BANUKOL-96044 format. One record per residue (C-alpha): residue in three letters; z, y, x. Coordinates in steps of 0.05 Angstrom, whole numbers. Layout:
BEGIN
+-----+--------+--------+--------+
|  aa |      w |      v |      u |
+-----+--------+--------+--------+
| ALA |      Z |      Y |      X |
...
+-----+--------+--------+--------+
This chain:
BEGIN
+-----+--------+--------+--------+
|  aa |      w |      v |      u |
+-----+--------+--------+--------+
| MET |    190 |    223 |    -59 |
| ILE |    131 |    187 |    -91 |
| ASP |     65 |    225 |    -92 |
| LYS |     37 |    216 |   -162 |
| GLY |    -31 |    241 |   -139 |
| VAL |    -47 |    177 |   -101 |
| GLN |   -106 |    140 |   -130 |
| MET |    -87 |     67 |   -144 |
| MET |   -141 |     14 |   -146 |
| ASP |   -141 |    -60 |   -166 |
| ALA |   -127 |   -100 |   -103 |
| GLY |   -124 |   -171 |   -130 |
| MET |    -91 |   -222 |   -175 |
| ARG |    -62 |   -290 |   -163 |
| LEU |    -44 |   -345 |   -212 |
| PHE |     12 |   -393 |   -193 |
| GLU |     53 |   -447 |   -227 |
| THR |    128 |   -459 |   -223 |
| GLU |    185 |   -487 |   -263 |
| LYS |    228 |   -425 |   -248 |
| PRO |    243 |   -375 |   -304 |
| PHE |    210 |   -306 |   -306 |
| GLY |    271 |   -268 |   -277 |
| THR |    274 |   -314 |   -216 |
| VAL |    199 |   -306 |   -205 |
| VAL |    206 |   -230 |   -207 |
| GLY |    264 |   -234 |   -158 |
| GLY |    224 |   -278 |   -111 |
| ILE |    164 |   -232 |   -112 |
| LYS |    210 |   -172 |   -100 |
| ASN |    241 |   -208 |    -41 |
| GLU |    171 |   -222 |    -12 |
| MET |    149 |   -150 |    -22 |
| SER |    213 |   -122 |      9 |
| LYS |    190 |   -148 |     77 |
| TYR |    139 |    -90 |     78 |
| GLY |    180 |    -31 |     53 |
| LYS |    224 |     -4 |     -3 |
| VAL |    213 |    -40 |    -70 |
| LEU |    232 |    -10 |   -137 |
| ARG |    242 |    -52 |   -199 |
| ALA |    224 |    -27 |   -268 |
| LYS |    296 |     -6 |   -283 |
| ASP |    298 |     33 |   -216 |
| MET |    235 |     72 |   -235 |
| GLU |    265 |    107 |   -296 |
| GLY |    257 |    181 |   -287 |
| ILE |    210 |    173 |   -227 |
| GLU |    138 |    195 |   -236 |
| LEU |     91 |    142 |   -208 |
| PRO |     16 |    148 |   -196 |
| GLU |    -19 |    144 |   -264 |
| ALA |    -51 |     75 |   -253 |
| SER |     17 |     45 |   -236 |
| ALA |     50 |     60 |   -302 |
| GLY |     83 |     -1 |   -332 |
| CYS |     87 |    -41 |   -267 |
| ASP |    145 |    -89 |   -255 |
| LEU |    151 |    -75 |   -180 |
| PHE |    130 |    -16 |   -138 |
| LEU |    127 |    -20 |    -61 |
| ASP |    132 |     45 |    -22 |
| ARG |    107 |     37 |     50 |
| SER |     98 |    111 |     64 |
| THR |    103 |    146 |    131 |
| LYS |    106 |    220 |    148 |
| TYR |     30 |    220 |    154 |
| LYS |      7 |    174 |     98 |
| ALA |     32 |    157 |     28 |
| LYS |     20 |     81 |     19 |
| TYR |     38 |     45 |    -45 |
| ILE |     29 |    -24 |    -77 |
| SER |     46 |    -38 |   -149 |
| CYS |     55 |   -106 |   -181 |
| VAL |     51 |   -130 |   -253 |
| ILE |     77 |   -200 |   -267 |
| GLU |     57 |   -235 |   -330 |
| ASP |     76 |   -302 |   -360 |
| ALA |     11 |   -340 |   -374 |
| GLY |     42 |   -397 |   -413 |
| GLU |     65 |   -468 |   -405 |
| VAL |     21 |   -517 |   -367 |
| GLY |     62 |   -580 |   -369 |
| THR |    129 |   -611 |   -352 |
| THR |    161 |   -640 |   -290 |
| SER |    185 |   -712 |   -285 |
| ASP |    255 |   -685 |   -302 |
| GLY |    229 |   -653 |   -366 |
| GLU |    230 |   -581 |   -342 |
| GLN |    174 |   -535 |   -365 |
| ILE |    122 |   -515 |   -314 |
| ARG |     98 |   -445 |   -328 |
| ARG |     38 |   -406 |   -302 |
| TYR |     48 |   -334 |   -279 |
| ALA |     -2 |   -281 |   -259 |
| ALA |     15 |   -228 |   -207 |
| SER |    -34 |   -168 |   -207 |
| LEU |    -31 |   -118 |   -150 |
| LYS |    -57 |    -47 |   -143 |
| GLU |    -57 |     -9 |    -78 |
| GLY |    -68 |     63 |    -58 |
| ASN |    -59 |    109 |      1 |
| LYS |    -68 |    183 |     15 |
| ASN |    -57 |    230 |     74 |
| THR |      4 |    274 |     67 |
| ASN |      1 |    349 |     81 |
| THR |     40 |    337 |    145 |
| GLY |    -12 |    287 |    169 |
| ILE |    -70 |    334 |    153 |
| TYR |    -38 |    393 |    190 |
| VAL |    -20 |    350 |    251 |
| HIS |    -91 |    324 |    256 |
| LEU |   -122 |    392 |    247 |
| ALA |    -77 |    418 |    303 |
| LEU |   -100 |    361 |    348 |
| VAL |   -173 |    380 |    337 |
| ILE |   -159 |    453 |    354 |
| ILE |   -118 |    433 |    416 |
| TRP |   -175 |    387 |    441 |
| ALA |   -227 |    442 |    430 |
| MET |   -184 |    494 |    466 |
| LEU |   -169 |    445 |    522 |
| GLY |   -244 |    434 |    531 |
| TRP |   -254 |    510 |    532 |
| PHE |   -203 |    520 |    587 |
| VAL |   -224 |    460 |    628 |
| SER |   -297 |    479 |    626 |
| ASN |   -284 |    553 |    636 |
| GLY |   -329 |    567 |    575 |
| SER |   -384 |    516 |    591 |
| GLY |   -415 |    495 |    525 |
| TRP |   -426 |    421 |    535 |
| ILE |   -356 |    404 |    560 |
| THR |   -324 |    444 |    503 |
| THR |   -369 |    407 |    454 |
| LEU |   -350 |    340 |    484 |
| PHE |   -275 |    355 |    478 |
| ALA |   -285 |    380 |    407 |
| PHE |   -321 |    316 |    388 |
| ILE |   -264 |    275 |    419 |
| GLY |   -215 |    315 |    375 |
| ILE |   -258 |    307 |    313 |
| PHE |   -267 |    232 |    325 |
| GLY |   -192 |    224 |    334 |
| ALA |   -177 |    263 |    271 |
| TRP |   -228 |    222 |    232 |
| ARG |   -195 |    157 |    256 |
| MET |   -127 |    182 |    234 |
| LEU |   -148 |    212 |    168 |
| ARG |   -189 |    154 |    141 |
| PRO |   -158 |    108 |     90 |
| SER |   -106 |     59 |    115 |
| LYS |   -132 |    -12 |    124 |
| ASP |    -64 |    -43 |    135 |
| ASN |    -47 |    -35 |     60 |
| ALA |   -104 |    -83 |     44 |
| GLN |    -78 |   -132 |     95 |
| VAL |     -9 |   -130 |     64 |
| VAL |    -39 |   -143 |     -5 |
| SER |    -76 |   -203 |     23 |
| GLN |    -12 |   -230 |     55 |
| LEU |     27 |   -219 |    -10 |
| LEU |    -26 |   -255 |    -52 |
| ASP |    -26 |   -314 |     -4 |
| SER |     51 |   -318 |     -6 |
| PHE |     50 |   -316 |    -83 |
| GLU |      1 |   -374 |    -85 |
| ASN |     41 |   -415 |    -35 |
| ALA |    109 |   -403 |    -69 |
| LYS |    140 |   -458 |   -110 |
+-----+--------+--------+--------+
């Protein structure tokens, strides 16, 4: 299930040139994106509500886990002819634009909240009510929850890897 409340932001764009037709280019990009999760084509997205900023995308990558909803959308555009090969085939320029977004799921929020409470209670029982030990354990729990609830950085790394692979593709 795709969470349409995820805020999608521009993540980058790459121009590349190839003699391959548009359909082959879309298939190649889909193949590259499928290394990171489930990819939906435009025809697969009919009847599925996507995040608002992803409307009209050609490919949609779902990398979600139980704790985080992580998405990357891709729009591929033909940017025109740039020349011909020695065999007389047209060389075309394409632009691949990516947007990425991630959000904590309700499950993730509840699990992390439970961890903070468990750490605070553990500190209470270990310290037998001593204030500074309880506070220390509570801070450990809060720091752990903050680390888990902050936005995912691996989505940005995947976007960078995808953009590099688009540029290097022929």
